[in-house]
C-alpha positions as CSV (number, residue, x, y, z in Angstrom):
1,M,91.9,124.4,84.5
2,T,91.4,120.7,84.5
3,H,94.1,118.5,85.9
4,K,94.3,115.1,84.3
5,L,95.6,112.1,86.2
6,R,98.6,110.4,84.8
7,E,99.5,106.7,84.6
8,L,102.9,105.1,85.2
9,I,103.7,101.5,84.2
10,L,106.9,100.1,85.8
11,L,108.2,97.1,83.9
12,R,111.2,95.1,85.1
13,H,113.1,93.6,82.2
14,A,112.5,90.0,81.3
15,K,114.6,87.2,82.8
16,S,118.2,87.5,81.7
17,D,120.5,84.7,80.5
18,W,123.2,83.9,83.1
19,K,124.6,81.0,81.1
20,D,127.3,82.9,79.3
21,D,129.8,84.6,81.6
22,Q,131.4,86.3,78.7
23,H,128.9,89.2,78.8
24,S,129.3,92.2,81.0
25,D,126.2,93.0,83.0
26,I,124.9,95.6,80.6
27,E,125.3,93.2,77.7
28,R,123.5,90.3,79.2
29,P,120.6,89.2,77.0
30,I,117.2,87.8,77.9
31,S,116.9,84.1,78.2
32,A,114.4,81.8,76.4
33,K,112.2,82.1,79.5
34,G,112.5,85.9,79.3
35,K,111.4,85.9,75.7
36,K,108.3,84.0,76.7
37,Q,107.7,86.3,79.6
38,A,108.0,89.5,77.5
39,T,105.7,88.1,74.8
40,K,103.1,87.2,77.5
41,I,103.3,90.7,79.0
42,A,103.1,92.4,75.6
43,K,99.8,90.5,74.8
44,W,98.4,91.4,78.2
45,L,99.2,95.1,77.7
46,Q,97.5,95.1,74.3
47,D,94.5,93.1,75.6
48,N,94.1,95.6,78.4
49,A,94.6,98.7,76.2
50,L,97.6,99.8,78.3
51,L,100.1,100.7,75.7
52,P,101.9,103.9,76.9
53,D,102.4,107.3,75.2
54,L,106.1,107.3,76.1
55,I,108.4,104.4,76.9
56,L,111.7,105.1,78.7
57,V,114.1,102.2,78.4
58,S,117.4,101.3,80.1
59,P,120.3,100.8,77.6
60,A,121.0,97.3,79.0
61,K,120.6,94.7,76.4
62,R,118.0,92.8,78.4
63,A,115.8,95.9,78.8
64,Q,116.2,96.7,75.1
65,Q,115.2,93.2,74.1
66,T,112.2,93.3,76.5
67,F,111.2,96.6,74.9
68,R,111.3,95.2,71.4
69,R,109.1,92.2,72.4
70,I,106.7,94.5,74.2
71,C,106.4,97.0,71.4
72,K,106.7,95.4,68.0
73,E,104.0,97.7,66.7
74,C,103.8,100.3,69.4
75,P,102.5,103.7,68.5
76,S,104.5,105.1,71.5
77,E,107.4,107.4,71.5
78,A,110.4,105.5,73.0
79,M,113.7,106.8,74.4
80,T,116.7,105.0,75.6
81,I,118.0,106.8,78.7
82,D,121.5,105.8,79.9
83,A,120.7,106.9,83.4
84,L,118.0,104.2,83.7
85,Y,120.7,101.5,83.8
86,L,120.6,100.4,87.5
87,A,119.0,103.8,88.4
88,E,118.2,104.6,92.0
89,L,115.0,106.3,93.3
90,E,116.1,109.9,92.9
91,T,117.3,109.3,89.4
92,L,114.0,107.6,88.5
93,K,112.1,110.6,89.9
94,Q,114.3,113.0,87.9
95,I,113.7,111.0,84.7
96,L,110.0,111.0,85.2
97,A,110.0,114.8,85.8
98,S,111.2,115.1,82.2
99,A,108.1,113.4,80.8
100,K,106.1,116.6,80.9
101,Q,103.4,116.0,78.3
102,S,102.9,112.3,78.5
103,Q,99.7,110.9,80.1
104,R,100.9,107.3,80.3
105,V,104.6,106.5,80.7
106,M,106.3,103.1,80.9
107,I,109.7,102.6,82.4
108,I,111.6,99.5,81.5
109,G,114.3,99.1,84.0
110,H,115.9,97.2,86.8
111,N,115.7,96.3,90.5
112,P,116.4,97.6,93.1
113,G,115.4,101.0,91.6
114,L,112.0,100.0,90.3
115,E,111.1,98.4,93.6
116,A,112.3,101.6,95.4
117,L,110.1,103.7,93.2
118,Y,107.2,101.3,93.7
119,R,107.6,101.6,97.5
120,F,108.0,105.4,97.3
121,L,104.7,105.8,95.3
122,L,102.8,103.6,97.8
123,H,104.7,105.1,100.8
124,E,105.8,101.6,101.9
125,N,109.1,101.8,103.7
126,N,109.4,98.3,105.1
127,A,110.5,95.7,102.6
128,P,109.0,92.2,102.9
129,G,111.5,89.2,102.9
130,T,110.5,88.1,99.4
131,Q,111.4,89.7,96.1
132,L,108.6,92.2,95.3
133,F,109.4,92.8,91.6
134,P,110.2,89.5,89.7
135,T,111.4,89.8,86.2
136,A,108.9,90.9,83.5
137,S,106.4,92.1,86.2
138,I,104.3,95.2,85.8
139,A,103.1,97.8,88.4
140,H,100.4,100.1,87.0
141,F,99.9,103.3,88.9
142,I,97.6,106.3,88.7
143,L,99.4,109.5,89.7
144,P,98.6,113.2,90.2
145,S,98.7,115.5,87.3
146,S,102.4,116.5,87.6
147,W,105.4,114.3,87.0
148,Q,107.6,117.1,88.4
149,Q,106.3,117.1,92.0
150,L,105.9,113.4,93.0
151,E,105.7,112.9,96.7
152,S,105.8,109.7,98.7
153,G,102.4,108.0,98.7
154,D,101.2,109.8,95.5
155,G,100.7,106.6,93.6
156,K,97.5,104.6,93.5
157,L,98.3,101.1,92.5
158,Q,95.8,99.8,89.9
159,Q,97.4,96.4,89.4
160,F,100.5,94.4,89.8
161,I,100.9,91.6,87.2
162,R,103.6,88.9,87.0
163,P,103.8,86.8,83.8
164,K,102.7,83.7,85.8
165,D,99.5,85.6,86.8
166,I,98.4,85.8,83.2
167,I,96.3,82.9,82.0
168,N,95.7,82.0,78.3
169,A,98.4,84.2,76.8
């Protein structure tokens, strides 16, 4: 029996708008800068043939708006998962375990959970002093064949892309 490797794309939501204090955290929209970031990342994903089979999205408005800009014409299956809102590492691992048949999964979520999953997959426990996962950044991993049995250090980072790293988008 052949074991296919799987791919995981972690995408932190685009920059949110802090100008209007009338919104609760979950209702905070993306800003004008966030719209540009998400559009840039969407083009990069298409140009690099990295559109996922399954997209798991936080219910937060900023994550939903990021998703809509990333996947205007996505052939992917998408699911909003309430538990992704501010999810911690163990919750993210449980959510991934439910993605049984998908070969390439994208999670659109939040820090500090995405950063914790990133560090878990790379087996990096010591956090640097700078923010690792700026808004609208992507971490693309190759993982073993099973989503259900992820261990620390199982991820092989293929690339880490921030919107400012993308030229000519």
